[in-house]
N, C-alpha and C positions, 0 to 999 in steps of 0.2 A: 658344586654349584652347578645347576642344572641350569643353561643361559633358555629363554625364550625367545620367540621372532614371533612378533608383532605381525599379523597378516590380515590384509583387508580386505573386503569382499569386490575390487574393481578386476574384472578380468580381463584381460586384454587377449586379441587373435593372435596367437602367433602357434609358426608352425610346430603341434605338440606329436610326439610317436610316443604309443604305447607298446612292446611287443607282445605279441599273441593278445592280446585286447585286454590286459591287468594294468589296475592303476595302480601305481609306486605311491605307496604311503608318506614316503619320508620328507619332509621338512627342507626345502633347499632355500639358501638365500647364494643369489650368485647377482656377477656384474657382466651386465649382456653390452660390451661398445656400441651396440645400435641401438640398446634400449634406457642404456643405464642400470641402476640400479633394482633385480627382481626378485620377487618370492613367487616360491614355487612351490604347491600340495594337490597332491588329488588328483593331478593332471590338468589343474587353472593357475592361471600365471596373473600373478599384481609386478605391475611395473610402476616407477619412480623415475622420473624424469631428474637425475641427480647424474652429473656428466663428469667426465675428465677426472676421476677420483681412481686411483690406483685398488687394485684388487685388495690386497693387504692389509684387511682389519677387522677385526672382532664386532658379535652382534650381540647387543644386549638389549632385549626389546626391541623399542624404537630409536637406541642410538647406536652408530657406529662411530668406528677412530680411522680416519685411514688417510693416503697420501694427497694430497694437491700440490700441481706442479703449473705454475704460470710464470710461462718463459725462465728466468734463472731462478725466481725463488718457489722453493721448495718446502713445504708445510708438513706437518703433521694437524692434523682437524679433526671439530666434532661434528656429526653430521647429525643432524634430527628428521629423519624421514618425513614425519608427519606433517611438520611444516617447513621443509625442503631447508633449513637454516645450514650454513658453515662457518662455524665458528673456530679458528687459528687457535690451536696449543703450543708448537715450540717447532723450531725452522731446522733443519735438516741439511745434508750435504748431499746423503744418495735418498732415492726411495726404492731402494732393489728390495728390502726386508719387509719379513712379514711383522705381523705386530698380534703378540700373544698377550691374551687379558689375564689375568688373577685375579679373580672375582673377589675372594678374600682378602686381598691387599686393596681392593679400588686402584690397582696399579698396573700398566701394562709397558711389555719388553720389547724394544725393537732395537734392531743394529744400523749403526752411522759410521762408516769408513772404516767399518772390520772391528768397532769397537760396541760392544753390549751394555746396552740403559734401561734402567728402568725410568719412567714418569708417574708418579705420586697424582692422581688425579685429584685427590683431596686436599694436598699441601701446593700443587703445582711444580714440587720440585724435581729435578734431574739429577737421577744417581748414575755413574757407572762404577757395572759390576763387575766387567771385564774386557778383556783385549783378548777377542778369541781367534784375531786372525782369520775372521769370517768373510771368503770375499764372495762377490756379485758373480750368480751363477744362474742359468737360465733367468727368469723373468723377476723373482723374487729369491732373498733366500730362505732356505729350510731353517728351523732352529725351534728345542723348544726347552722352556725351564722350568725345574720341580717346584713345587708349592714352597719346599723350605729354602727355595734358590742355591741350595747347595749344587747340584745336578745341571749341567746343560748338554744337549743334545744340537750336534751341528754335524754342516756339511765340509770338510776339510780337505784342501787340494793336495793329492798326494800327486808330486807330476804332471803329468798329463790329463788325471781322473779325479774326483771327487768321491771322499768316504764319510760316510755315517759315524761319527764317534762321541761316545758319550765320556764326558771331562767332569772331575770331580773338582769344585774349584777350591777347596779347600789346603789342595795338595798338588794341583795340577794332575796329577794323573789320568792316563786314556786309557778309555775300549775301544775296541773296534768293533762294530753292528755289523754294518753291511758296506761291502765295496762297489765302487762303479755305481752308483748313484747318481739321479741330475735331481732329487727333489724328495721328500717326506714330509708328515705330519702327523702329529699324535691324538689318540684317544683322551678324553678328558679326565681318564683317571690315568694316563700316564703309562698305560699297559699296553697297549697294542701301537705297535709303531707301523705306517703304511709309507712304504718306500718304493719308488718307480727305478728301474736300471736304466743306463743311458742308451743311448741307440747302439750299441756297439753290441748290447746284447737284448736288442730289440724291446726296449720299452716296457719289459715285464712289468706290472705290479705285485707287490709283496704285502701281505698282511703278517707280520713279527709279533707273537708275544714275548713280552719281555719278560712272565711270571717264568718260562720255561726255556725262552730260545728259541722255538719250533715254530717253523711256516706256519699257518695256518689255514693262507689261501693263495692263489696267486690266478692272476688277473692278467690275458692275453691283451695289448693293446700295443697300432703299429705304429702308433704318432707320441712322440712328447705330450703328455698332458699339462694344459696353462693352470692347472690346481688340483689339489687331493684334497676331498674331505672325509672321514669319517662321523656317523653316528654318534649320539652319545651314550648310547649303549654298546659301542662297538659292532654292532651286526650289518650294517649299510654301509656299504663304501661309495664313495660319489667323485666321479672323475671325468675329462673331457677328453673328446678328440675329435680329427677331421674328417667329414663324410667324405673327399678324396682318399684319406690316408696323409696329406702332406701338408703341413698349413700354408706352402705358399704358392699352391696351385686353389683356384676355382672349389669353392663348396662351402655347406654348412658347418657350424660347428655343432658338435653334440655332446649332452652331457646323459651319463650310465651312471645307472644305480645298480652297484652289485650287493646281494642277498647273501652274505658270507653265510648264513644259515641252510640254504640249498643248491649254495654257487650255482645262482641263476643271474645273469646281466640283462637290465632292462635298461633301454634308451627313452630317457623320461622325458627329452627337450631338444627341440631341435629349433637354431636361431634363423631368421627370416635370411640371413646374407651370412657371408664372411665376417662374424663379427669376434671371433676371440672373448669367447668366455672365459670368467675365471673362477672357480669356487671359491665361496665365503666361510658357508657354515651348513651343516645338516645336521638334523637331529631326527 
């Protein structure tokens, strides 16, 4: 089921870059720590002053689900961006996990202290699906749950590195998909795995077709991205980089859009300062 993003007509004057004068027609929703939640489409940016929200949440029209931390209290909350309201849903111990939404079940999945949970938005019930031993890596953990809840893909720590592993929940069997990785995301149909290698392999981003286990695209990136996303039809890859090359140095954070149809990479958005941009969703 395709999720839509509500785009409002307020344009904020932010630093925008379009390589070669081309407009990027991909709709992107992201979190910019200097601006809050933003929507980007066709070189126009809409900003919503919703701050202090961890960026790991799903997008469904006007509603977001995310993490909010107020000192010692950490909660998963529902956010309505049109009214700027935040509603607590469930307490959590850690806020490293992505949140994956299943529209067919009206439920979302998250990881708290290495265990995989499902939150049913209809009944407000919390169900533990598996103890996956998912460890906190980068800024949030990468994982994916199939629509039938029988398969999960997650980052598994193997000694000093992390590998992307497919696990069958019914019998516990596992299959290695990619080694030495730092994060990944999955297309909506579950067929395209977008993952980034760790620093020892120069942070290259790969697009793996799970139908035939072939790498369709490789994107050179000289820094660890603070978020990956793939469009609903799988033809656009969105990732972040830092203008100076290293996140601990002064510089602006950039959003790149890679077109898998022609292997072209465009910088679509540049923050006003070192803001730490995290990708939420694109279509």
